MIFI-709131 format. One record per residue (C-alpha): residue number from 1; residue in one letter; x negated, y negated, z negated. Coordinates in pm, whole numbers, plus 50000, padded with zeros to 5 digits. Layout:
<nodes>
node pos=NUM code=A x=X y=Y z=Z
...
</nodes>
This chain:
<nodes>
node pos=1 code=A x=49990 y=50024 z=50006
node pos=2 code=G x=49888 y=49642 z=50060
node pos=3 code=F x=50032 y=49288 z=50004
node pos=4 code=I x=49936 y=48926 z=49987
node pos=5 code=K x=49951 y=48785 z=49653
node pos=6 code=S x=49952 y=48410 z=49763
node pos=7 code=P x=50261 y=48217 z=49847
node pos=8 code=L x=50421 y=48386 z=50173
node pos=9 code=S x=50452 y=48041 z=50336
node pos=10 code=Q x=50250 y=47731 z=50229
node pos=11 code=K x=50248 y=47343 z=50356
node pos=12 code=R x=49916 y=47190 z=50380
node pos=13 code=L x=49779 y=46864 z=50529
node pos=14 code=T x=49493 y=46832 z=50792
node pos=15 code=Q x=49155 y=46798 z=50637
node pos=16 code=D x=49275 y=47006 z=50341
node pos=17 code=S x=49206 y=47365 z=50271
node pos=18 code=V x=49401 y=47703 z=50231
node pos=19 code=E x=49331 y=48016 z=50023
node pos=20 code=L x=49519 y=48346 z=50095
node pos=21 code=Y x=49445 y=48637 z=49851
node pos=22 code=C x=49500 y=49012 z=49945
node pos=23 code=E x=49496 y=49338 z=49741
node pos=24 code=A x=49544 y=49716 z=49888
node pos=25 code=I x=49548 y=50025 z=49683
node pos=26 code=G x=49474 y=50359 z=49828
node pos=27 code=N x=49249 y=50684 z=49784
node pos=28 code=P x=48996 y=50673 z=49957
node pos=29 code=L x=48975 y=50263 z=49924
node pos=30 code=P x=49133 y=50121 z=50237
node pos=31 code=E x=48932 y=49846 z=50458
node pos=32 code=I x=49115 y=49503 z=50441
node pos=33 code=Q x=49110 y=49257 z=50789
node pos=34 code=W x=49246 y=48967 z=50848
node pos=35 code=W x=49430 y=48857 z=51160
node pos=36 code=F x=49599 y=48544 z=51291
node pos=37 code=E x=49873 y=48430 z=51524
node pos=38 code=G x=49909 y=48078 z=51624
node pos=39 code=N x=50229 y=47910 z=51717
node pos=40 code=E x=50185 y=47900 z=52080
node pos=41 code=P x=50457 y=48098 z=52274
node pos=42 code=N x=50170 y=48307 z=52466
node pos=43 code=E x=49924 y=48358 z=52158
node pos=44 code=T x=49877 y=48712 z=52038
node pos=45 code=Y x=49710 y=48817 z=51695
node pos=46 code=A x=49329 y=48784 z=51665
node pos=47 code=Q x=49110 y=48918 z=51421
node pos=48 code=L x=48939 y=48672 z=51193
node pos=49 code=W x=48594 y=48690 z=51106
node pos=50 code=D x=48345 y=48536 z=50804
node pos=51 code=G x=48238 y=48242 z=50971
node pos=52 code=A x=48482 y=48184 z=51251
node pos=53 code=R x=48612 y=47842 z=51341
node pos=54 code=Q x=48306 y=47697 z=51329
node pos=55 code=D x=48197 y=47819 z=50984
node pos=56 code=R x=48516 y=47691 z=50849
node pos=57 code=V x=48648 y=48041 z=50777
node pos=58 code=K x=48514 y=48206 z=50443
node pos=59 code=I x=48614 y=48609 z=50392
node pos=60 code=N x=48507 y=48768 z=50052
node pos=61 code=A x=48594 y=49131 z=49997
node pos=62 code=T x=48550 y=49357 z=49710
node pos=63 code=Y x=48586 y=49751 z=49689
node pos=64 code=N x=48594 y=49879 z=49346
node pos=65 code=R x=48907 y=50048 z=49210
node pos=66 code=H x=49126 y=49896 z=49468
node pos=67 code=S x=49066 y=49688 z=49776
node pos=68 code=T x=49074 y=49281 z=49736
node pos=69 code=S x=48998 y=49026 z=50002
node pos=70 code=T x=49029 y=48632 z=49996
node pos=71 code=I x=49027 y=48450 z=50305
node pos=72 code=Y x=48950 y=48059 z=50271
node pos=73 code=I x=48973 y=47794 z=50558
node pos=74 code=A x=48828 y=47466 z=50496
node pos=75 code=N x=48896 y=47122 z=50682
node pos=76 code=L x=49242 y=47247 z=50821
node pos=77 code=T x=49365 y=47119 z=51164
node pos=78 code=S x=49664 y=47159 z=51310
node pos=79 code=D x=49536 y=47455 z=51531
node pos=80 code=D x=49514 y=47626 z=51200
node pos=81 code=S x=49913 y=47667 z=51161
node pos=82 code=G x=50031 y=48023 z=51227
node pos=83 code=M x=50071 y=48340 z=51078
node pos=84 code=Y x=49805 y=48493 z=50860
node pos=85 code=E x=49822 y=48855 z=50829
node pos=86 code=C x=49626 y=49106 z=50617
node pos=87 code=R x=49590 y=49468 z=50719
node pos=88 code=A x=49457 y=49766 z=50539
node pos=89 code=S x=49406 y=50095 z=50638
node pos=90 code=N x=49186 y=50408 z=50482
node pos=91 code=D x=49226 y=50627 z=50819
node pos=92 code=P x=48846 y=50747 z=50923
node pos=93 code=D x=48969 y=50661 z=51276
node pos=94 code=R x=49093 y=50320 z=51209
node pos=95 code=N x=48857 y=50139 z=51414
node pos=96 code=H x=48800 y=50399 z=51691
node pos=97 code=L x=48859 y=50236 z=52031
node pos=98 code=S x=49004 y=50538 z=52168
node pos=99 code=K x=49180 y=50740 z=51906
node pos=100 code=S x=49475 y=50623 z=51741
node pos=101 code=P x=49477 y=50633 z=51360
node pos=102 code=K x=49713 y=50875 z=51199
node pos=103 code=V x=49763 y=50656 z=50912
node pos=104 code=K x=49893 y=50322 z=51042
node pos=105 code=W x=49757 y=49981 z=50938
node pos=106 code=I x=49971 y=49815 z=50620
node pos=107 code=R x=50044 y=49486 z=50685
node pos=108 code=S x=50157 y=49177 z=50496
node pos=109 code=Q x=50187 y=48805 z=50595
node pos=110 code=A x=50202 y=48463 z=50506
node pos=111 code=N x=50305 y=48152 z=50733
node pos=112 code=V x=50072 y=47850 z=50684
node pos=113 code=F x=50188 y=47501 z=50802
node pos=114 code=V x=49949 y=47240 z=50836
node pos=115 code=I x=50089 y=46882 z=50873
node pos=116 code=E x=49934 y=46593 z=51032
node pos=117 code=R x=49792 y=46384 z=50739
node pos=118 code=P x=49966 y=46019 z=50726
node pos=119 code=D x=49765 y=45712 z=50710
node pos=120 code=I x=49765 y=45545 z=50359
node pos=121 code=Q x=49652 y=45167 z=50375
node pos=122 code=G x=49523 y=45048 z=50019
node pos=123 code=H x=49432 y=44689 z=49912
node pos=124 code=V x=49326 y=44514 z=49573
node pos=125 code=T x=49423 y=44137 z=49551
node pos=126 code=G x=49302 y=43925 z=49244
node pos=127 code=V x=49570 y=43676 z=49131
node pos=128 code=S x=49552 y=43446 z=48817
node pos=129 code=G x=49380 y=43678 z=48592
node pos=130 code=K x=49548 y=44017 z=48730
node pos=131 code=L x=49438 y=44284 z=48982
node pos=132 code=I x=49729 y=44389 z=49208
node pos=133 code=L x=49645 y=44755 z=49357
node pos=134 code=T x=49901 y=44851 z=49649
node pos=135 code=C x=49940 y=45171 z=49865
node pos=136 code=N x=50143 y=45190 z=50205
node pos=137 code=V x=50184 y=45519 z=50395
node pos=138 code=T x=50263 y=45503 z=50764
node pos=139 code=A x=50543 y=45698 z=50925
node pos=140 code=P x=50583 y=45976 z=51002
node pos=141 code=Y x=50575 y=46138 z=50632
node pos=142 code=P x=50757 y=46399 z=50430
node pos=143 code=P x=51032 y=46284 z=50169
node pos=144 code=I x=50922 y=46099 z=49874
node pos=145 code=E x=51035 y=46184 z=49537
node pos=146 code=G x=50814 y=45933 z=49337
node pos=147 code=H x=50453 y=45784 z=49299
node pos=148 code=E x=50176 y=45815 z=49024
node pos=149 code=W x=49883 y=45580 z=48968
node pos=150 code=M x=49549 y=45795 z=48853
node pos=151 code=H x=49214 y=45649 z=48740
node pos=152 code=G x=49008 y=45981 z=48721
node pos=153 code=D x=49186 y=46208 z=48520
node pos=154 code=K x=49404 y=45967 z=48339
node pos=155 code=L x=49758 y=45892 z=48457
node pos=156 code=L x=49829 y=45537 z=48435
node pos=157 code=Q x=50207 y=45488 z=48622
node pos=158 code=T x=50466 y=45688 z=48729
node pos=159 code=D x=50810 y=45646 z=48893
node pos=160 code=T x=51085 y=45817 z=49088
node pos=161 code=E x=51115 y=45557 z=49384
node pos=162 code=S x=51086 y=45702 z=49711
node pos=163 code=S x=50947 y=45397 z=49916
node pos=164 code=A x=50638 y=45414 z=50129
node pos=165 code=F x=50507 y=45129 z=49936
node pos=166 code=T x=50382 y=45152 z=49570
node pos=167 code=S x=50187 y=44905 z=49350
node pos=168 code=Y x=50024 y=44887 z=49011
node pos=169 code=V x=49901 y=44562 z=48806
node pos=170 code=I x=49582 y=44536 z=48599
node pos=171 code=E x=49546 y=44269 z=48359
node pos=172 code=G x=49187 y=44158 z=48339
node pos=173 code=K x=48883 y=44077 z=48567
node pos=174 code=M x=48779 y=44270 z=48849
node pos=175 code=E x=48449 y=44313 z=48683
node pos=176 code=E x=48619 y=44497 z=48393
node pos=177 code=H x=48816 y=44713 z=48574
node pos=178 code=S x=48606 y=44842 z=48837
node pos=179 code=G x=48655 y=45213 z=49001
node pos=180 code=V x=48832 y=45457 z=49230
node pos=181 code=Y x=49199 y=45441 z=49174
node pos=182 code=E x=49434 y=45696 z=49335
node pos=183 code=C x=49816 y=45639 z=49455
node pos=184 code=V x=49966 y=45999 z=49454
node pos=185 code=Y x=50297 y=46043 z=49685
node pos=186 code=K x=50490 y=46293 z=49535
node pos=187 code=T x=50552 y=46496 z=49845
node pos=188 code=S x=50539 y=46839 z=49972
node pos=189 code=P x=50235 y=46886 z=50018
node pos=190 code=M x=50107 y=46602 z=49826
node pos=191 code=I x=49956 y=46282 z=49970
node pos=192 code=K x=49679 y=46095 z=49780
node pos=193 code=G x=49534 y=45760 z=49902
node pos=194 code=Q x=49271 y=45565 z=49742
node pos=195 code=V x=49203 y=45203 z=49623
node pos=196 code=N x=48848 y=45090 z=49524
node pos=197 code=V x=48776 y=44815 z=49292
node pos=198 code=S x=48423 y=44734 z=49405
node pos=199 code=V x=48193 y=44458 z=49228
node pos=200 code=P x=47808 y=44386 z=49223
node pos=201 code=P x=47631 y=44588 z=48949
node pos=202 code=Q x=47738 y=44502 z=48575
node pos=203 code=V x=47418 y=44612 z=48413
node pos=204 code=M x=47404 y=44683 z=48034
node pos=205 code=A x=47071 y=44775 z=47820
node pos=206 code=Y x=47138 y=45091 z=47603
node pos=207 code=K x=46946 y=44886 z=47336
node pos=208 code=K x=46866 y=44511 z=47399
node pos=209 code=S x=46555 y=44578 z=47148
node pos=210 code=E x=46354 y=44864 z=47130
node pos=211 code=H x=46051 y=44968 z=46886
node pos=212 code=G x=45776 y=45211 z=46946
node pos=213 code=N x=45446 y=45310 z=46763
node pos=214 code=E x=45115 y=45229 z=46881
node pos=215 code=G x=45025 y=45556 z=47089
node pos=216 code=D x=45355 y=45698 z=47099
node pos=217 code=T x=45582 y=45689 z=47451
node pos=218 code=G x=45823 y=45424 z=47465
node pos=219 code=V x=46151 y=45446 z=47635
node pos=220 code=L x=46363 y=45165 z=47801
node pos=221 code=T x=46715 y=45268 z=47938
node pos=222 code=C x=46966 y=45048 z=48126
node pos=223 code=K x=47308 y=45161 z=48253
node pos=224 code=N x=47559 y=45072 z=48514
node pos=225 code=P x=47922 y=45137 z=48406
node pos=226 code=S x=48080 y=44958 z=48731
node pos=227 code=F x=48139 y=45101 z=49083
node pos=228 code=P x=47995 y=45143 z=49335
node pos=229 code=P x=47708 y=45322 z=49198
node pos=230 code=V x=47362 y=45139 z=49230
node pos=231 code=S x=47160 y=45222 z=49536
node pos=232 code=Y x=46851 y=45051 z=49427
node pos=233 code=W x=46685 y=44995 z=49067
node pos=234 code=V x=46369 y=44820 z=48992
node pos=235 code=W x=46175 y=44745 z=48654
node pos=236 code=Y x=45926 y=44453 z=48637
node pos=237 code=K x=45767 y=44280 z=48297
node pos=238 code=N x=45831 y=43925 z=48179
node pos=239 code=G x=45581 y=43687 z=48343
node pos=240 code=Q x=45519 y=43928 z=48653
node pos=241 code=E x=45699 y=43803 z=49000
node pos=242 code=V x=45975 y=44056 z=49111
node pos=243 code=S x=45801 y=44080 z=49434
node pos=244 code=A x=45560 y=44276 z=49206
node pos=245 code=P x=45792 y=44546 z=49040
node pos=246 code=I x=45668 y=44829 z=48823
node pos=247 code=I x=45573 y=45109 z=49058
node pos=248 code=N x=45670 y=45462 z=48919
node pos=249 code=G x=45395 y=45709 z=48851
node pos=250 code=S x=45127 y=45376 z=48821
node pos=251 code=G x=44914 y=45345 z=48522
node pos=252 code=R x=45101 y=45461 z=48235
node pos=253 code=Y x=45450 y=45409 z=48367
node pos=254 code=I x=45727 y=45669 z=48467
node pos=255 code=I x=46082 y=45558 z=48627
node pos=256 code=K x=46322 y=45774 z=48615
node pos=257 code=S x=46688 y=45660 z=48814
node pos=258 code=T x=47004 y=45766 z=48922
node pos=259 code=G x=47307 y=45574 z=49047
node pos=260 code=N x=47441 y=45486 z=48711
node pos=261 code=K x=47131 y=45513 z=48500
node pos=262 code=T x=46743 y=45399 z=48494
node pos=263 code=E x=46492 y=45506 z=48253
node pos=264 code=L x=46124 y=45346 z=48203
node pos=265 code=R x=45876 y=45564 z=48011
node pos=266 code=I x=45573 y=45381 z=47857
node pos=267 code=L x=45289 y=45621 z=47784
node pos=268 code=K x=45037 y=45577 z=47499
node pos=269 code=L x=45185 y=45218 z=47372
node pos=270 code=N x=44948 y=44959 z=47336
node pos=271 code=I x=45041 y=44667 z=47087
node pos=272 code=E x=44859 y=44405 z=47318
node pos=273 code=E x=44937 y=44495 z=47664
node pos=274 code=D x=45312 y=44679 z=47617
node pos=275 code=T x=45494 y=44399 z=47378
node pos=276 code=G x=45749 y=44168 z=47567
node pos=277 code=D x=46049 y=44145 z=47761
node pos=278 code=Y x=46141 y=44422 z=48044
node pos=279 code=H x=46393 y=44357 z=48333
node pos=280 code=C x=46593 y=44611 z=48493
node pos=281 code=N x=46761 y=44487 z=48832
node pos=282 code=A x=47014 y=44682 z=49022
node pos=283 code=T x=47143 y=44664 z=49358
node pos=284 code=N x=47447 y=44771 z=49530
node pos=285 code=S x=47643 y=44709 z=49872
node pos=286 code=Y x=47844 y=44427 z=49693
node pos=287 code=G x=47531 y=44245 z=49512
node pos=288 code=F x=47291 y=44278 z=49244
node pos=289 code=G x=47250 y=44230 z=48853
node pos=290 code=G x=47014 y=44278 z=48580
node pos=291 code=A x=46943 y=44314 z=48199
node pos=292 code=V x=46656 y=44268 z=47959
node pos=293 code=V x=46513 y=44491 z=47704
node pos=294 code=N x=46263 y=44358 z=47447
node pos=295 code=L x=45988 y=44595 z=47353
node pos=296 code=R x=45799 y=44580 z=47016
node pos=297 code=V x=45516 y=44789 z=46946
node pos=298 code=R x=45421 y=44838 z=46588
node pos=299 code=S x=45085 y=44941 z=46446
node pos=300 code=R x=45061 y=45326 z=46326
node pos=301 code=L x=44949 y=45175 z=45988
node pos=302 code=A x=45279 y=44955 z=45965
node pos=303 code=A x=45454 y=45243 z=45806
node pos=304 code=L x=45158 y=45246 z=45528
node pos=305 code=W x=45169 y=44896 z=45423
node pos=306 code=P x=45489 y=44917 z=45200
node pos=307 code=F x=45347 y=45243 z=45041
node pos=308 code=L x=45025 y=45061 z=45022
node pos=309 code=G x=45196 y=44743 z=44860
node pos=310 code=I x=45363 y=44962 z=44586
node pos=311 code=V x=45036 y=45141 z=44509
node pos=312 code=A x=44885 y=44789 z=44472
node pos=313 code=E x=45144 y=44661 z=44249
node pos=314 code=V x=45117 y=44968 z=44030
node pos=315 code=L x=44742 y=44920 z=43971
node pos=316 code=V x=44766 y=44561 z=43870
node pos=317 code=L x=45046 y=44644 z=43635
node pos=318 code=V x=44793 y=44942 z=43458
node pos=319 code=T x=44524 y=44684 z=43489
node pos=320 code=I x=44722 y=44429 z=43297
node pos=321 code=I x=44839 y=44665 z=43040
node pos=322 code=F x=44477 y=44810 z=42975
node pos=323 code=I x=44324 y=44458 z=42928
node pos=324 code=Y x=44633 y=44366 z=42682
node pos=325 code=E x=44590 y=44696 z=42512
node pos=326 code=K x=44186 y=44614 z=42463
node pos=327 code=R x=44261 y=44258 z=42346
node pos=328 code=R x=44533 y=44314 z=42106
node pos=329 code=K x=44425 y=44261 z=41710
node pos=330 code=P x=44432 y=44611 z=41554
node pos=331 code=D x=44713 y=44621 z=41299
node pos=332 code=E x=44608 y=44581 z=40921
node pos=333 code=V x=44548 y=44933 z=40769
node pos=334 code=L x=44753 y=44951 z=40446
node pos=335 code=D x=44618 y=45088 z=40130
</nodes>
């Protein structure tokens, strides 16, 4: 016996993906094959292989206690619409070119409808200290049963309106609310659009003032919580020209940067050379921004000074007590 466990009818948008799962039971273990028949009148079933359709088709099969197989099709097009058939057989002659198998192929089918993805136009407008995000889907599109606005995994707003237009209002400045916002249309299948609130880098130092001991490694860190990510980070020390930045791997400097974070490590800190202000500058497609980190380098003996001060105080106190006892007149001895 063989059957497809996935829904027997699925709707998908172009550029989406679809996955079908098939399971077969028998002794000996049956082989599973995937076949496809398009919606064209003269089109017949053709077998699908792993890597077909310009490597958009992926087929994985396991044969353990029973046979299982999964077909995954990425970046769907309208030509992917049609009937997908899972065939299973354990007859020794099942793949023989001239002999017909004694046990016929067991078949199970699932119909996939690929719908042309509607175009969604998203905009952001700043008005009187507010950000207005809007989405408008162009016809034709499936029936709309409502909308949702998302920021990452956070649901911002939901409604049950059926209009092609939806909006969301944010109180505050654009620099405080940058990021990728999604407008979700409750359709079958679901339609999503994006509105990007983009600003120059809003660079922040993890700590505005860092301390390190002489001879240790100093670590200075800056981050960019805004969108889009930084494309280029640069560090330089106060008093140096921006045209002469700190080069990664030069001298005692090591720089590690990603889109939203940069880290400057200074090996074997030196009090005279390394103390001062360090600038981390960031650039993206909308401009640039920066922050300043002050580095203070302490002597290795700095931690001993409080202890030595206490020892000195104790010595002075003991000395005073000793001198006082020496100079004090002895008490008269009673008869």
